Steps between C-alpha positions, in 0.01 A plus 500: 500500500676814382515773751464806254260360238299260722484226252636155500786313326391242251547212742351224282708586206811523718437162630448359158837653392668344820374151401621548137843652575569385863606825650472609868183687559515748792208731578488815721173470681540814715156632424322172454553327826186467703314705235483269196394137475221315659682461837721814466784291367595757240512559126616127433196381686270739311613349170522141640864467423640457860671165425670651193681784673856424609543785733257758639630807688294751691495762769366512849440875467186509279197293595678348797573841640845430651853516364734271331444250210469137429604230237275207431653212316577125503755356736758491230476865424491587866827329566662682210381838615614429849850400378554735218257797538734796602205721607389224740838400618629850579172652642386509854200273565158675570431581864297238681218751570473579123484129419239454765290793382504361130397158638214659681402686186477183304275342767273799482485459130423134527222562760348814347437419134270782463803735479608371161135493379465854605800619307354353175152634580651852528666446152150420374350799670759734343453348162123533517532855620743612235441277202856403501601132440699442812693176516656537841505715823787708340328748263708747301341819350759616241512880482811535287633844613700496835372828620139419431537168683649679804213772502254206478653315791506819701139564426399158605696523826309822573180304442610234741650244275868406498562406140872532404619651181746254343761663270837426347720323562243252651304514176610625147472868400155620393330202683463672834201369688280483806551164666190381694541202731188355652498288815258317731505798734317708249116502490262506211418860602882584495536358147201690373610818633849443354346415170316836498818685609717353208222531238671805324819307462332195368381702205851645439646150555297357223617773259856462597486119485349513151764737375771245620298204356482337850234329696305720746481226759864426527678825409801373284528189275859461609602506870681791662800460709377371846732740693411702811279808412579847622219462747358210701286334246300272727230755584158494342 
């Protein structure tokens, strides 16, 4: 699940290529963990290809709400990473309280399935309220011009919505955008109010998107660099 466009890698096609050519398939599931898949298992579970992924890496800082990251793999790859992975070997282990917090978060996610369902319901709410075809809780509204994106973000903040303006080098020039991130903490009323607040930029987004020949639901057809934005981009 790409963090700036809110769309998905072609998992089925990648798995088919892996079977044909025998390469190592590693996925970065930072934004899919606990969000995608029937049981929150991530993007691989969403596309029913869990057994065809060699290594899945993710973060504990998104849906899990803690810090650090994880690697999920077979015993073979685990042993290789433990013995040859420089970042693993030469890094200090996570503090026990952080690990305990992550474990507690996983237990909450398992017991309170409504949270994941609520996230996707908010996506549907936003899609219904705006007419946009939203494929994930990450929803980009491409503005294009950097200054206009910053002005839009400021206007929304004054209206009570933290929607970051994402600009170069996080995304390519002339593709600056408002990045909306929905969560289970939002209510239907929140989403409808947000949809009304961003309505002026949805119109401008459609015109900008058409001029670039891009999809209005995903922003860019290619994928921008997934580097850190100028601002905290996790707000909605």
